[in-house]
N, C-alpha and C positions, 0 to 999 in steps of 0.2 A: 143296255143298248144292244149289245152283241146278240142277246137272245132274240130280240125283235127282228133284227136283220136276218138271223138264221131262219125264223118261222116264216118271214115274208118270202125268203128265197124258196123255202120248201113249198109254200102255198102257190107261188108262181110256177114252180116246176110241175106241181100237180095239175094246175090249170092248163099249162102247155101240153102236158102228156094227155090230158083228157081231150083236148082239142085235136091234137094230131092223131090220136089213137081212136078217136070217136067214141070215148066212153060216155059222154053226156048226150045221149040221144033224146032223152025226154026231160021234162021239167023237174021231176023228183031227183033225178041224178044231179042236175045242176044245183038244186037246193042242198043236197047232201055234200056236194063238193064245196059249195060256198060255206056251209056249216063247218065242215072240217077245216077249211082255210081260216074261218073266224076263230075257231077253237085254237088252232095252231098259233094264230097271231096273238090271241089273248094270253095263251100259255107263255109265248115268248115275252109278251109285255110283262106278265106276272114275274116270270123269272128274271127279267131284266131289271124290273123295279126292285125285286127282292135282292138281286145282286148288288144294285146300287146302294140299297139300304145297308146291306151287310158290308159292302165296301166302305161306305161312309162311317159305319160303326167301327169297322176295323181300323180305318184311318184315324178316327177319334181316339180309339184305344192306343194306337201306335203313337199318335201325337202326345196323348197323356203319358204314355210310357217313356216317350222321348223326353217330355218335359220333366218327368220324374228322374229319368237318367241324367238329364241336363242339370237338374237341381242337385242330384247326388254328386254329379261331376263337379259342379260349382263348389258344393260343400267340401268335397274331397280336395278340390284345388285350394280352397281357403285353408283347410287343414294342412295340405301339403305346403302352402305358402307359409303358414304359421310354423310348421315343422322346419321348413327351410330357414325361416327367420331365426327360429330357436337354434337350429344347427349353426347358422352363421354367427349368432351371438356366442354360442358355445365354442365355435371355432376361434372367434376373436379372443374369448376368454382363455381358451387353450393356448392360443399363440402368445397371449400376454403372459400366461403362467409359464409357458416354455421360455419366453424371454427372461422372466424373473428367475426361473430355474437356471437358465444359462448364465445369467448375471451372478446368481448365488454360487453356481459351480465355479465361475471364474474367481469370485471372491474367495471361495473355499480353496481353490487351487493356489491363489496368491497366499492365503493364510497357511496352507500346507507347505508352500515353499518357504515362507517366513519361519514356520515352526521347524522345518528341517534345517534351515540355516541357523536358527537359534539352538537347536539340538546339537548341530555340528560345532557351533561356537561354544556351547556349554561343555560338550565333550572335550573340546580343545582346552577350554578353561580348566576343567577338572583334571585333565592330564597335566597341564602346566602347574595347577595347584598341587597335584600329587608329586610332581617333580620338585616343586618349590618346597613342599612339606618335607620331602625326603632330604632335600638340601638343608632345610632348617633343622631337621632331626640330626643329621650328620654333624651340622655345625654345633648344635646343642651338645652332642656327645663330645665333640672336640673341646667345646668350651668347658664342659663339666670335667673332662679329663685334664684340661689345662688348669682349671680351677683347683682340682685336687693336687696337681703337680706343684702349683704355686703355694700350697698350704705351708704354714710354718712347720719347720722340721728341725728340732734342736738335736744336734749330734755331739758326742764326746769321743774324741779319738785318743787311743792309747798313747800315741806319741806326744800328746799335749799334757800328760799327767806326770807329775813329779812330787815326791816327798823331799822337801828342801830343808837341810839342816841350817838353822839360824846361825850366822857367823858369830853373833855375840854370845851364843849359848849353845854348846854342842849337845845339850840334853833336850833342846827344843827343836821341833820340826813344824813345818807348815805344808799343807797339801795345796798344790797349785795345778789348775787345769783350765782349759778354755771351753766355753759353751759356744757352739757354732750353729747358727740358723742357716741351713742350706736352702730354705724355702724363700719365696719372694714376698710373702706377707709377714706381718709382725707377729711375734709370739708375745702374748700378754699373760699377766698373772703367773709369772714363772716362780716356781718354788722347788727347792732342791734340798735333799738330805743325803749325807754321805756317812758311811761306816767302814771301819777297817777290821778285818779278821786276820790275826796273826797265826802262823802255822809253825809248829816246832816238834821235832822228834816224831813225825808221822801222825800228828793230830793237831786240831785247832786248839790253840793254847789261850787265846785272849781275844775278846771283842772290845774294840775301842769305839765309844760313841762320843761325839762332841756334846758340849753342854746344850747347844741349840739343835734340836732335832730337825727343824725345818727353817730354812733361811729364804726370805722373799727377795726377789730381784726386780729391778726395773724391766720395762719391756725391752725385748731384743729385736731389733729391726731385721727385716728380711735381708738375706745375703750378707749378714754381719758375721765375719769370721775373726773378729778382733776383741771379743769380750773376754778379758782376762780376769778371772775370779780367784781370789786367794782365800783359803780356809785355814786360819791359824790353829795349830794344835800347841797349846802353851805348856803342856806337861809331857814329859817323857812317859813311855809306857811302863808302868810299875809292874813287877819289880825288875823288868829287863830293859836294857837299852834296845831301841828298835833294831839295830844291826845284829842283835843276838838271836833274832828269829830266823828260821830257815826261809820263809816267804811270807808275803802278805797279800790278802785279797781285798779289793776295794769294791764296795757296793754303793752305787749312786742311784738314788731314787729321784725321778724328775716328774713334775706335774706342771703343765702349762696349757694355754688355750691359743687356738688360732684366732686372729682378730675378727675373722668373718664367721667361723663356725660357732664360737663362744661355747665350746664343749670341751671339758677337761680331757687332756691327752696325758696318759700315764705311761712311763717307760722306766725300765730298770737297765742299768749299765753295769756289767761285771768285768773286772780287770784283775790281773795277777802281777805281783812284783816278785819274781823268782830269785832265789839266791841273793837276798838283800845285801849281804856283805860285799858281793862282787859287782853288782850291776848299777851301782850309783843310784839306787832307789827309783829305777824307771819301771813303768807299768806296761803290760802287754795284754792283748785280747786273750780270753780263755778259749781253750779247745772245747769241743762238745763234751768230751769225757770229763774235763775239769768242771764245766758248768753243771753236769749231772751230779758229780760228787759233792760240789758245793751246795747245790739245792737240797740234796738229800740230807746233808749235815744240818743245814739251817732248819729244815722242817722237823728233824728228829731231836733238835736241841732247844726247842722252845724259842728259837730266834726267827720265827716266820715273819715277825714284824719287819725284819730287815728287807724283805722282798715285797711286802704289801704296802700299797699306797693308801 
């Protein structure tokens, strides 16, 4: 449309200029002017129509492009909405997972507290158990020590040993001594054997053995200090009277059991009666030197049975 207007304006200007300037004096000039004007108008009309066609085509292209863009936008929006929906679902799941994790963390925290408390309690229990075990061990040691101290312990003291001359017969003597159980438990299966070795003129002159080598006794109760046991010697020591010897050695072999241990306990007791004629036949403990000499003599004289149980 604008091209037509422009050509009309140009044609009108040419007509006015021709009129005022007197360019059209004859008919041919007028025809030429009219022809030029028509050509200009047709040219403007052509370009105007062409412009409208191009404009319409361009607008259709733009509309189509806009439609395509709109469709793409709608598609993108749908995808965006789908993505947003998926993101929202993922967010909800994430929030739910986070809540579950927080809940599990709380439970784990509570479990950790319980475990720490249990470990603390266990450590305390172990410590108390260790202390208790230590106390039990110490008590066991004390009990074992006390049990051993309470074991039957038969003792023979020199002050309790005598060779007694029988009043009715000066040639007869009997050996008398006490068995004392200083333990608290009973001594059982008590067996005893005694032998006398007489010493004269610097050497052992005679060994006197009773007819019964081993005599059994009843049980001796714990803490019993009153067991009086007599061993009669019905014959004098031939060819001497007992008082004719310089001294006498007494060997007592003892075998017994503790009522709890039930294991044989063997002991030898050695005593000396020096200067028989002067000391009223009393016995005393041997010195270490006397024990050594007596043991050596017994072992060298085939009398080792005197010390063996």
